[in-house]
SEVOKE-467251 format. One line per 4 residues: their letters; for each residue x, y, z of N, C-alpha, C. Coordinates in pm, whole numbers. Last residue first. Layout:
# residues N
a = X/Y/Z/X/Y/Z/X/Y/Z  ... $
//
This chain:
# residues 226
llve = -784/-3534/-2610/-855/-3550/-2482/-796/-3457/-2377  -833/-3517/-2951/-756/-3463/-2839/-840/-3471/-2712  -813/-3706/-3236/-896/-3681/-3118/-806/-3634/-3005  -809/-3693/-3586/-733/-3671/-3463/-829/-3636/-3350 $
vrre = -823/-3901/-3871/-895/-3819/-3773/-810/-3810/-3646  -799/-3978/-4214/-730/-3959/-4086/-806/-3861/-3998  -859/-4001/-4485/-899/-4108/-4393/-824/-4100/-4260  -640/-3750/-4543/-710/-3858/-4612/-732/-3976/-4519 $
gvvr = -671/-3529/-4255/-613/-3575/-4381/-694/-3689/-4441  -806/-3446/-4031/-675/-3387/-4055/-612/-3431/-4187  -1097/-3380/-3860/-1046/-3438/-3984/-915/-3369/-4021  -1122/-3434/-3513/-1105/-3338/-3623/-1043/-3408/-3743 $
gtvm = -1376/-3630/-3339/-1241/-3584/-3370/-1240/-3490/-3488  -1556/-3798/-3095/-1560/-3689/-3193/-1418/-3638/-3214  -1656/-4140/-3050/-1573/-4024/-3018/-1593/-3919/-3127  -1820/-4422/-2914/-1823/-4310/-3008/-1730/-4199/-2958 $
rgne = -1796/-4777/-2897/-1767/-4647/-2839/-1763/-4539/-2947  -1820/-5022/-3018/-1939/-4939/-3006/-1916/-4801/-2948  -1592/-5158/-3075/-1659/-5192/-2948/-1784/-5108/-2923  -1505/-5034/-3307/-1564/-5168/-3319/-1639/-5208/-3192 $
frik = -1603/-4684/-3289/-1507/-4795/-3285/-1581/-4929/-3288  -1714/-4419/-3482/-1756/-4531/-3397/-1652/-4642/-3407  -1686/-4068/-3485/-1628/-4196/-3524/-1676/-4303/-3427  -1796/-3755/-3608/-1810/-3863/-3510/-1758/-3993/-3569 $
vnqg = -1597/-3467/-3679/-1678/-3579/-3726/-1685/-3684/-3616  -1513/-3126/-3749/-1530/-3237/-3656/-1623/-3343/-3715  -1291/-3003/-4009/-1416/-3006/-3934/-1422/-3129/-3844  -1060/-3017/-4163/-1064/-2923/-4052/-1189/-2925/-3968 $
elga = -1229/-3141/-4445/-1103/-3094/-4389/-1122/-2990/-4280  -1494/-3359/-4382/-1448/-3237/-4447/-1328/-3182/-4372  -1613/-3668/-4409/-1505/-3598/-4342/-1455/-3480/-4422  -1953/-3763/-4360/-1844/-3729/-4451/-1740/-3646/-4377 $
amaq = -2012/-3965/-4066/-2050/-3863/-4164/-1931/-3839/-4256  -1908/-4161/-3913/-2052/-4147/-3909/-2104/-4043/-4008  -1648/-4384/-3988/-1695/-4246/-3993/-1847/-4243/-3998  -1522/-4628/-3772/-1610/-4601/-3886/-1662/-4458/-3878 $
gega = -1172/-4677/-3694/-1313/-4662/-3663/-1392/-4631/-3788  -861/-4785/-3554/-949/-4764/-3667/-1093/-4752/-3620  -588/-4624/-3376/-677/-4734/-3407/-761/-4702/-3529  -342/-4524/-3136/-399/-4519/-3270/-487/-4640/-3292 $
vafg = -258/-4304/-2865/-290/-4437/-2918/-354/-4420/-3055  -62/-4140/-2628/-118/-4133/-2764/-140/-4276/-2812  10/-3943/-2331/-20/-4068/-2403/-72/-4039/-2542  51/-3703/-2190/138/-3817/-2164/105/-3944/-2238 $
pgsv = -262/-3581/-2232/-140/-3558/-2155/-64/-3688/-2128  -358/-3740/-2545/-386/-3660/-2427/-257/-3638/-2352  -501/-3871/-2847/-388/-3829/-2764/-437/-3741/-2650  -574/-4092/-3103/-627/-4033/-2980/-508/-3997/-2891 $
rvqv = -628/-4120/-3436/-521/-4101/-3338/-579/-4026/-3219  -767/-4339/-3666/-795/-4245/-3558/-676/-4240/-3462  -843/-4395/-3999/-740/-4407/-3897/-763/-4298/-3792  -1163/-4525/-4107/-1061/-4420/-4098/-961/-4453/-3987 $
tega = -1391/-4662/-4332/-1300/-4689/-4221/-1188/-4585/-4222  -1699/-4495/-4422/-1564/-4543/-4451/-1486/-4570/-4323  -1937/-4379/-4345/-1930/-4524/-4350/-1792/-4579/-4378  -1907/-4092/-4550/-1973/-4157/-4436/-1967/-4308/-4454 $
afwq = -1579/-4050/-4701/-1725/-4050/-4703/-1780/-4115/-4577  -1297/-3823/-4673/-1359/-3956/-4672/-1510/-3941/-4669  -1217/-3565/-4724/-1113/-3668/-4715/-1170/-3809/-4707  -1298/-3293/-4906/-1360/-3408/-4840/-1259/-3522/-4843 $
rarl = -1177/-2963/-4846/-1165/-3091/-4915/-1236/-3201/-4835  -1341/-2649/-4863/-1291/-2759/-4781/-1287/-2889/-4861  -1225/-2391/-5067/-1330/-2491/-5047/-1271/-2608/-4969  -1066/-2105/-4920/-1061/-2230/-4996/-1180/-2320/-4966 $
ssss = -1056/-1895/-4752/-1092/-1864/-4891/-1097/-1988/-4979  -967/-1987/-4511/-1105/-1941/-4518/-1150/-1908/-4660  -699/-2036/-4553/-789/-2152/-4541/-935/-2110/-4551  -593/-1789/-4799/-604/-1846/-4665/-701/-1964/-4664 $
iaeg = -392/-1598/-4979/-474/-1718/-4998/-478/-1787/-4862  -391/-1243/-4934/-346/-1376/-4895/-446/-1484/-4936  -382/-1020/-5212/-449/-1069/-5091/-403/-1212/-5062  -273/-959/-5456/-198/-923/-5337/-259/-969/-5207 $
aavp = -589/-919/-5603/-445/-930/-5626/-371/-880/-5502  -859/-1067/-5411/-796/-956/-5483/-648/-982/-5504  -1077/-1330/-5458/-956/-1288/-5388/-887/-1181/-5472  -1415/-1445/-5410/-1314/-1374/-5488/-1195/-1333/-5399 $
rvls = -1461/-1775/-5260/-1493/-1632/-5271/-1386/-1565/-5357  -1369/-2025/-5261/-1511/-2010/-5229/-1555/-1864/-5235  -1146/-2181/-5491/-1181/-2068/-5406/-1331/-2062/-5382  -994/-2506/-5489/-1093/-2412/-5541/-1123/-2302/-5440 $
rgtl = -673/-2648/-5571/-774/-2611/-5472/-866/-2504/-5530  -478/-2676/-5764/-601/-2754/-5780/-708/-2723/-5678  -219/-2606/-5542/-256/-2631/-5681/-378/-2721/-5690  -133/-2596/-5286/-257/-2523/-5318/-304/-2549/-5460 $
gaad = 103/-2733/-5274/-7/-2783/-5194/-139/-2713/-5221  270/-2575/-5427/229/-2704/-5481/109/-2759/-5405  324/-2360/-5258/237/-2340/-5374/186/-2471/-5430  343/-2321/-4929/372/-2425/-5029/275/-2413/-5145 $
tfva = 253/-2144/-4745/381/-2113/-4807/418/-2212/-4915  -54/-1995/-4622/22/-2104/-4681/154/-2054/-4739  -257/-1923/-4328/-194/-1888/-4455/-105/-2004/-4499  -578/-1977/-4171/-436/-2006/-4185/-385/-1964/-4322 $
gavs = -812/-1707/-4093/-773/-1841/-4133/-623/-1854/-4146  -795/-1382/-4192/-888/-1479/-4134/-851/-1618/-4184  -517/-1179/-4123/-581/-1271/-4218/-672/-1366/-4143  -368/-1031/-3956/-492/-968/-4003/-571/-1059/-4096 $
aidi = -141/-1173/-3913/-233/-1161/-3800/-366/-1099/-3842  15/-1145/-4134/-66/-1267/-4126/-164/-1262/-4009  91/-903/-4331/51/-912/-4190/-42/-1032/-4175  338/-1025/-4566/209/-967/-4530/188/-976/-4379 $
eama = 550/-1060/-4831/547/-1040/-4686/418/-965/-4652  475/-1309/-5080/488/-1170/-5036/490/-1165/-4884  468/-1512/-5369/506/-1496/-5229/521/-1349/-5197  183/-1597/-5573/311/-1530/-5554/339/-1523/-5404 $
lqaq = -19/-1765/-5819/25/-1744/-5682/160/-1674/-5678  -85/-1845/-6067/-174/-1746/-6006/-131/-1708/-5865  88/-2046/-6130/108/-1917/-6197/22/-1807/-6136  -16/-2266/-6001/101/-2201/-5941/125/-2064/-6004 $
tlsv = -376/-2241/-5985/-253/-2288/-6049/-136/-2213/-5986  -698/-2320/-5848/-570/-2251/-5843/-460/-2322/-5921  -1001/-2272/-5990/-912/-2380/-5947/-769/-2327/-5958  -1254/-2044/-5889/-1132/-2070/-5966/-1054/-2185/-5904 $
gsal = -1463/-1979/-5723/-1474/-2102/-5800/-1351/-2136/-5881  -1437/-1627/-5759/-1487/-1741/-5681/-1501/-1862/-5773  -1141/-1504/-5928/-1286/-1513/-5907/-1320/-1634/-5820  -864/-1300/-5856/-916/-1435/-5877/-1064/-1440/-5842 $
peaa = -618/-1076/-5973/-753/-1093/-5919/-809/-1230/-5955  -288/-1218/-5913/-383/-1145/-5998/-521/-1158/-5934  -155/-1359/-5729/-73/-1279/-5820/-159/-1191/-5911  -249/-1390/-5395/-295/-1397/-5534/-208/-1305/-5620 $
vlar = 13/-1523/-5183/-94/-1429/-5214/-136/-1449/-5359  176/-1702/-4928/126/-1700/-5065/8/-1604/-5077  412/-1526/-4716/302/-1620/-4739/256/-1606/-4883  633/-1411/-4471/611/-1441/-4612/505/-1549/-4625 $
ayvk = 511/-1190/-4213/580/-1311/-4258/550/-1332/-4405  438/-992/-3937/474/-992/-4079/557/-1116/-4113  188/-923/-3732/292/-1025/-3748/321/-1038/-3898  73/-679/-3513/92/-716/-3652/209/-813/-3661 $
vqvp = -154/-609/-3272/-31/-684/-3294/-26/-728/-3440  -282/-342/-3105/-289/-414/-3232/-154/-477/-3257  -459/-299/-2797/-335/-303/-2873/-363/-373/-3006  -637/-142/-2532/-637/-198/-2667/-497/-191/-2730 $
ltvn = -623/-247/-2198/-574/-148/-2293/-575/-208/-2433  -825/-284/-1905/-760/-338/-2024/-730/-225/-2122  -780/-276/-1543/-842/-233/-1669/-771/-301/-1786  -816/-259/-1206/-777/-353/-1312/-852/-315/-1439 $
wrar = -702/-122/-891/-790/-128/-1007/-731/-220/-1114  -699/-55/-561/-648/-153/-658/-746/-162/-774  -623/233/-401/-734/167/-470/-675/75/-576  -368/287/-310/-478/281/-213/-600/212/-273 $
gdic = -119/73/-459/-197/195/-450/-310/179/-350  17/-138/-639/69/-60/-527/-4/75/-523  -90/-252/-857/-48/-345/-751/12/-270/-632  -327/-212/-1100/-254/-140/-997/-220/-237/-885 $
rlgi = -303/-356/-1421/-358/-358/-1286/-265/-282/-1191  -398/-412/-1748/-320/-324/-1661/-383/-327/-1523  -390/-639/-2025/-442/-598/-1895/-345/-506/-1822  -435/-578/-2368/-341/-607/-2260/-405/-560/-2130 $
rtrg = -615/-707/-2650/-605/-619/-2534/-500/-671/-2437  -637/-684/-3012/-654/-755/-2886/-636/-657/-2771  -614/-740/-3347/-668/-645/-3249/-702/-721/-3121  -341/-969/-3393/-442/-879/-3446/-487/-778/-3341 $
wmql = -255/-1131/-3106/-264/-1151/-3250/-373/-1060/-3303  -229/-1275/-2845/-160/-1153/-2886/-144/-1156/-3037  -546/-1397/-2736/-424/-1415/-2813/-363/-1279/-2844  -696/-1455/-2423/-677/-1362/-2535/-544/-1390/-2604 $
gtpl = -707/-1624/-2203/-792/-1654/-2318/-776/-1561/-2436  -629/-1381/-1960/-655/-1522/-1990/-747/-1537/-2110  -424/-1105/-2051/-553/-1157/-2004/-573/-1302/-2048  -103/-1045/-1953/-178/-1104/-2063/-310/-1159/-2010 $
ypqv = -27/-726/-1796/-35/-872/-1798/-118/-917/-1917  147/-459/-1627/79/-512/-1745/77/-664/-1741  109/-288/-1328/163/-411/-1386/83/-452/-1509  211/7/-1175/112/-55/-1263/177/-174/-1332 $
qacp = 270/165/-878/321/61/-968/205/-4/-1044  139/373/-754/285/378/-759/343/274/-854  -144/549/-856/-86/416/-837/65/426/-853  -452/727/-811/-307/725/-819/-252/587/-787 $
alkl = -744/587/-980/-677/643/-863/-526/640/-883  -902/676/-1284/-820/583/-1209/-747/654/-1095  -1164/695/-1453/-1110/783/-1350/-1031/694/-1253  -1237/663/-1797/-1187/603/-1674/-1134/710/-1580 $
rpdl = -1294/782/-2033/-1396/794/-1928/-1349/736/-1795  -1098/717/-2214/-1089/848/-2148/-1194/868/-2038  -949/407/-2208/-1080/472/-2220/-1076/605/-2145  -611/428/-2324/-710/391/-2224/-840/466/-2250 $
qgvq = -507/362/-2659/-528/453/-2547/-629/393/-2449  -273/125/-2803/-383/220/-2809/-390/308/-2686  23/38/-2962/-45/51/-2833/-152/160/-2843  117/-188/-3191/64/-53/-3181/-20/-44/-3054 $
vevr = 391/-383/-3266/283/-363/-3170/244/-215/-3168  513/-617/-3494/495/-475/-3463/375/-462/-3370  742/-878/-3557/622/-831/-3487/626/-680/-3470  835/-1108/-3812/864/-992/-3728/733/-934/-3675 $
aqap = 946/-1445/-3875/843/-1341/-3875/888/-1225/-3786  1127/-1649/-3851/1163/-1537/-3939/1055/-1429/-3946  878/-1897/-3784/1017/-1851/-3780/1037/-1740/-3882  538/-1793/-3698/638/-1872/-3770/778/-1814/-3755 $
mgak = 397/-1756/-3364/428/-1706/-3498/534/-1792/-3565  325/-1806/-3103/252/-1874/-3209/288/-1833/-3348  496/-1664/-2937/464/-1802/-2900/395/-1877/-3013  506/-1405/-3020/612/-1495/-3066/582/-1641/-3034 $
agaq = 301/-1278/-2880/284/-1307/-3023/384/-1410/-3071  411/-1246/-2625/292/-1329/-2643/272/-1369/-2787  621/-1071/-2682/650/-1203/-2627/532/-1297/-2645  471/-848/-2766/562/-914/-2859/596/-1055/-2812 $
aldq = 337/-783/-2529/260/-822/-2647/348/-895/-2748  558/-712/-2368/470/-822/-2329/390/-873/-2448  663/-492/-2507/745/-612/-2486/658/-733/-2452  445/-312/-2492/495/-359/-2621/574/-487/-2607 $
vqlr = 431/-274/-2213/317/-330/-2286/362/-387/-2420  679/-154/-2169/647/-281/-2103/532/-351/-2174  646/82/-2314/748/-15/-2356/723/-152/-2293  447/202/-2159/419/171/-2300/519/67/-2351 $
lets = 583/245/-1921/472/151/-1923/439/110/-2066  773/438/-2009/816/311/-1949/705/206/-1957  614/650/-2096/701/581/-2192/742/445/-2139  277/638/-1973/417/675/-1959/500/596/-2059 $
ltet = -1/696/-2194/72/612/-2100/213/666/-2086  -286/918/-2220/-156/868/-2263/-96/782/-2153  -543/953/-2110/-522/976/-2252/-392/914/-2302  -531/902/-1838/-618/819/-1920/-593/837/-2068 $
vvpk = -255/862/-1633/-322/951/-1727/-405/868/-1823  -247/776/-1299/-238/726/-1435/-316/820/-1525  -102/1020/-1075/-214/938/-1123/-188/890/-1264  202/986/-901/130/1049/-1011/14/961/-1053 $
atqa = 287/1030/-564/252/938/-673/169/1011/-777  315/1207/-357/404/1224/-472/367/1134/-588  128/1139/-167/134/1278/-206/215/1297/-334  172/872/-132/44/911/-189/47/1055/-238 $
qaes = 417/875/-5/409/823/-141/281/871/-208  340/973/243/433/1051/161/426/1007/16  173/769/333/117/903/315/205/986/225  236/473/128/247/550/250/188/688/225 $
lm = 36/237/-46/110/362/-48/116/422/92  84/-120/0/0/0/0/88/125/0 $
//
């Protein structure tokens, strides 16, 4: 807690701007959080926003930035700020924008919905992958023949959300199932209860009658995480 002398000298948190020291701490924390999920050779830029000007925060000798539970440091997100040394302990969030620049495949020309991709229609470019909805790609050969579900502008990333999902197996087919959890992993076979669309969940029935739900990860392959 603040002593009487400290209370007289402690500066209140300014709602419009942050101190240079606190701003740097926020940037460092956001960068560290982003690096946990970004590809190698990517670079991160953090733009720190402003506190809500309607906030009336009490003086605080020490403000601690932290990563809020469940929030990714990716795109438009928020950093927590809490007073840990003051007469009034407060806890607020600060808007930040985290940009992650990496090389990925983009459209070399405007592409219409329904187009079947060729390598000539693709190019590599450095883009902000944090602003892209869905996963991005770096292997042009892996995209060849895939169909678009929406138009893609020249220079726009080819992402998983712009591609038609592939069907890896039909209902009733036998599929390979990998079940994993903390400290273990087992594999077996089961029968698909529905068609297996890439990246989507499907129910699988084992020979003993047990049912599980897993994610379609490839040709006749399903992954179950426990």
